[in-house]
Structures are given as structure tokens and as C-alpha cells.
C-alpha positions as CSV (number, residue, x, y, z in Angstrom):
1,M,245.1,-4.5,15.1
2,D,244.5,-1.3,12.8
3,K,245.3,-2.2,9.5
4,F,245.6,0.3,6.8
5,T,246.2,0.7,3.0
6,I,248.5,3.2,1.5
7,V,247.5,4.5,-1.9
8,I,249.8,6.4,-4.0
9,P,248.5,7.8,-7.5
10,V,251.7,8.3,-9.7
11,Y,252.8,9.5,-13.3
12,N,256.5,9.4,-14.0
13,E,258.0,9.4,-10.4
14,A,260.7,6.8,-11.0
15,K,263.4,8.3,-9.5
16,N,261.3,9.3,-6.6
17,L,259.7,6.1,-6.0
18,K,263.0,4.2,-5.5
19,I,263.5,6.4,-2.5
20,L,259.9,6.3,-1.4
21,I,259.1,3.2,-1.2
22,P,262.0,2.0,1.0
23,K,261.5,4.9,3.2
24,I,257.8,3.9,3.7
25,Y,258.6,0.1,4.8
26,N,261.4,1.5,7.3
27,Q,258.7,3.5,9.1
28,F,256.2,0.6,9.7
29,K,258.1,-2.6,10.1
30,K,255.8,-4.0,12.7
31,K,252.5,-2.6,11.2
32,K,250.0,-4.4,9.6
33,F,249.5,-2.6,6.0
34,E,249.7,-3.0,2.4
35,L,251.4,-0.3,-0.2
36,L,249.4,0.1,-3.4
37,I,250.5,2.1,-6.4
38,V,248.5,3.1,-9.2
39,D,250.6,4.1,-11.8
40,D,249.0,6.0,-14.9
41,D,251.1,4.2,-17.7
42,S,254.3,6.2,-17.1
43,K,256.5,6.9,-19.7
44,D,259.8,6.9,-17.4
45,D,261.5,3.9,-15.7
46,T,258.4,4.0,-13.1
47,K,257.3,0.5,-14.2
48,K,260.8,-1.1,-13.8
49,I,261.2,0.5,-10.4
50,L,257.9,-1.0,-9.2
51,N,258.5,-4.6,-10.7
52,K,261.8,-4.7,-8.3
53,F,259.7,-4.6,-5.1
54,K,258.5,-8.0,-4.3
55,K,257.0,-7.7,-0.6
56,K,253.7,-9.7,0.0
57,N,252.2,-6.5,1.2
58,F,253.0,-4.5,-2.0
59,R,250.8,-4.0,-5.2
60,H,251.0,-1.9,-8.1
61,I,248.5,-1.4,-10.9
62,I,248.8,0.0,-14.2
63,R,246.1,2.2,-15.4
64,K,245.8,2.7,-19.0
65,A,242.9,4.6,-19.8
66,D,242.9,8.5,-19.9
67,R,245.7,9.8,-17.6
68,D,243.7,11.3,-14.2
69,L,245.3,11.6,-10.6
70,S,241.4,11.2,-9.1
71,K,240.6,8.1,-11.3
72,S,243.7,6.5,-10.2
73,C,243.0,7.3,-6.6
74,L,239.4,5.9,-7.3
75,L,240.9,2.5,-8.7
76,G,242.9,2.7,-5.6
77,F,240.2,2.7,-3.3
78,Q,238.3,-0.1,-5.0
79,K,241.3,-2.4,-4.8
80,A,242.3,-1.6,-1.5
81,K,242.4,-4.4,1.0
82,Y,241.7,-2.6,3.9
83,E,239.1,-0.5,5.0
84,N,241.5,2.5,6.3
85,I,243.0,4.1,3.5
86,I,245.8,6.8,3.4
87,V,246.7,8.8,0.1
88,M,249.7,10.4,-0.4
89,D,252.0,11.7,-3.1
90,G,254.7,9.9,-4.9
91,D,257.3,13.2,-5.4
92,L,258.8,13.1,-2.1
93,Q,256.7,16.3,-1.2
94,H,254.7,14.2,1.7
95,K,257.1,12.7,4.4
96,P,256.5,9.1,5.1
97,S,257.6,10.0,8.7
98,D,253.9,12.3,8.8
99,I,252.2,9.2,8.3
100,K,252.2,8.3,11.8
101,K,251.1,11.4,12.8
102,I,248.1,10.9,10.8
103,L,247.7,7.3,12.1
104,H,247.7,8.5,15.7
105,I,245.2,11.0,15.3
106,F,243.0,8.8,13.1
107,F,242.6,5.8,15.3
108,K,242.7,7.5,18.5
109,K,239.9,10.1,17.6
110,K,238.1,8.1,15.0
111,P,237.0,10.9,12.8
112,D,235.8,10.1,8.9
113,F,239.0,12.0,7.6
114,V,242.4,13.3,9.0
115,V,243.9,15.7,6.5
116,G,247.5,16.8,6.5
117,S,247.5,20.1,6.0
118,R,250.1,22.6,5.1
119,E,248.3,25.4,6.6
120,L,248.8,27.5,3.3
121,L,246.7,30.7,4.7
122,R,248.6,30.8,7.8
123,K,252.3,29.9,7.8
124,K,255.0,32.3,6.4
125,K,257.4,29.7,4.9
126,H,256.2,27.0,2.3
127,N,257.8,25.2,-0.4
128,L,255.7,26.0,-3.3
129,N,256.6,29.0,-5.8
130,F,254.9,32.2,-5.7
131,L,252.4,31.6,-8.6
132,R,251.6,28.0,-7.2
133,L,251.0,29.4,-3.4
134,F,249.0,32.2,-4.6
135,A,246.8,29.9,-7.1
136,S,246.5,27.4,-3.9
137,R,245.5,29.9,-1.2
138,L,242.8,31.8,-4.0
139,L,241.3,28.2,-4.3
140,I,241.4,27.2,-0.5
141,L,239.4,30.6,-0.1
142,K,237.1,30.0,-2.7
143,V,236.1,26.5,-1.5
144,N,235.8,28.1,2.2
145,L,233.3,30.9,0.8
146,L,231.2,28.5,-1.6
147,L,231.2,25.5,0.1
148,G,231.9,26.1,3.7
149,K,235.3,25.2,5.8
150,K,235.6,21.5,6.6
151,T,239.5,21.7,6.6
152,S,242.2,24.4,6.5
153,D,243.5,22.6,3.2
154,P,240.9,21.1,1.3
155,M,243.5,21.1,-1.6
156,S,245.8,18.3,0.3
157,G,247.0,15.4,-1.3
158,F,247.9,13.6,2.0
159,F,245.0,12.2,3.8
160,M,243.4,9.4,5.8
161,F,239.7,7.9,5.8
162,K,237.5,5.0,5.7
163,K,236.5,3.2,2.8
164,K,233.0,3.3,3.3
165,V,232.6,7.1,3.1
166,F,233.8,6.6,-0.4
167,L,231.4,3.9,-1.2
168,K,228.8,5.8,0.2
169,S,229.5,9.0,-1.7
170,R,230.6,8.0,-5.0
171,K,227.5,8.3,-7.0
172,G,227.7,12.1,-6.3
173,L,231.6,12.4,-7.1
174,I,232.8,14.2,-10.1
175,Q,235.8,11.4,-10.1
176,R,238.1,13.4,-12.4
177,G,240.7,15.9,-12.1
178,Y,243.7,16.5,-9.5
179,K,242.1,17.0,-5.9
180,I,240.1,13.8,-4.8
181,L,239.9,15.2,-1.3
182,L,237.9,18.0,-2.5
183,D,235.6,15.6,-4.0
184,L,235.3,13.4,-1.4
185,L,234.6,15.9,1.2
186,Y,231.8,17.8,-0.5
187,N,228.8,15.6,-1.2
188,K,225.2,16.7,-1.1
189,N,223.4,16.1,2.6
190,Q,227.1,14.2,4.0
191,K,227.7,15.2,7.7
192,I,231.7,14.2,8.0
193,H,234.0,14.7,11.1
194,V,237.1,16.0,9.6
195,I,240.7,16.3,11.9
196,D,243.7,18.5,10.3
197,V,247.1,17.4,11.2
198,N,249.9,20.2,10.4
199,I,252.8,18.6,7.9
200,D,255.8,20.1,6.5
201,F,255.3,20.1,3.0
202,D,258.9,19.3,1.0
203,S,260.1,20.5,-2.3
204,R,260.1,18.2,-5.3
205,M,263.3,16.4,-5.6
206,E,263.0,15.5,-8.8
207,G,260.5,15.4,-11.9
208,K,258.0,18.1,-12.7
209,S,254.7,19.3,-10.8
210,K,251.7,18.6,-12.7
211,M,250.1,21.9,-11.9
212,N,249.3,24.1,-14.8
213,L,246.7,26.4,-16.1
214,K,244.5,23.7,-17.2
215,I,244.3,21.9,-14.0
216,L,244.0,25.3,-12.1
217,L,241.2,26.1,-14.8
218,H,239.5,22.5,-14.1
219,L,239.5,23.3,-10.0
220,I,237.7,26.6,-10.2
221,Y,235.0,24.5,-12.5
222,M,235.1,21.7,-10.1
223,I,234.6,23.8,-7.2
224,I,231.7,26.0,-9.1
225,R,230.1,22.7,-10.0
226,K,230.0,21.2,-6.2
227,F,228.4,24.2,-5.2
228,M,225.7,24.0,-7.7
229,I,225.2,20.3,-6.6
230,I,225.2,21.2,-2.8
231,R,223.2,24.2,-2.6
232,F,220.5,23.5,-5.3
């Protein structure tokens, strides 16, 4: 049986999680999986919401170190029960129904990664504001130019991969920031097979986007650093 762990890094997503978690369980009533939430010590009611879920295949971890999405993901990867790992956001912008599309391709074609792609360079309609769409397109073009194209959406936060890929590459990871997929995909002398699956990216229902100028600058730094590591 194809088993998998869903890792969701969160910070202040209480209102979204109380909707998202039941939706995930409704999608997979007959699947063998676990849901692992890594909470970056939220200041809202996230802990209260998470404590309400008592299912055997549900776990949550409170990470009280410096708040960082990549570090939360990496902790989730280490603690994941199963070899096959799905990563998604906790803000309802990633649809639980799209998990099935990712699973189908992953277990049928057996790549190293399946990426839920928003097709930001091709589609005309996106649920992103102008500035975020512009920044995302600029970063994707920069990745393609400097690092080489491995996926149409290296900025995606919705993907599936094998835990062994992380274990083999973690010494070369930057291990911080807000785009863990980019960190995993680009490592020196690493050959990986990536397949894209188109997804519909929804608008955020509650809370605020984590994207800001500081994160954008860190992403640019991350891309340049990856280029230096890979090329030299």
C-alpha cells in the first residue's frame, strides 16, 4: 500500500486549519497516511485548534526556536513516519482535492518530485495581487536563468517527494527561508526527476500573507548563493 505523510508548516493559521484539516480527512477516508502539522509557536488560537484533533494518524509539533518556514518543514521531514512526503500550506490556498492528482502521478510515474505548479509564467488568471505575481515571475525567471529549469514553479509550496532525497541532500541545503522546494531541488551534482501537475491556487481566506520585502530579498540571496554553490 502506498503510504504517505502530509507535512504542513503553520504560523497563526487557526481559522484556516479548522477548515483545512477536516477537508483533508474527508479526501482520504481509506488511505494509509499521517497528517503532521509543524507550528512555529503561533500566537493565535492555532494550538487550541490542533489540540481538538485526536485521530491516531494526526500529530502536531510546536517549534519554539526562531520562526522560519524551511526549518519547520525540515523538522517535519525528520519526524515523518512514512518515506513519501507531501508538503502544503495551511492557509487554504492549496486545495486538498489536488492532493489526489499529485499522489496519482507520484505513485504511477515514480519521479523524485511532483510539483503542484501554479503556471505563473503561462496562465493569465491568478489569485495573487499584482506585486506578488510580479515578484514571483521575476524570481522564477531568475531561477531558470541562473540555476536551470527543473520545474515551471520552483516557488511552489505544494509538492511531493521521497524522504531519501532530503536525507541525501541535507548537508548541501541552506536550511532557512520560505521556499524549501527551491532549496531541495538545487544541489550540486544532484540529478532528480521532476514532474509538474497543474493546480488551481486559491485566494487566502483568513490571515495575512507572509510575503514581504525581507523575504523577497532573502529569496534573491538564496538563488545567488545556490548559483555559487552549484557552479563553483
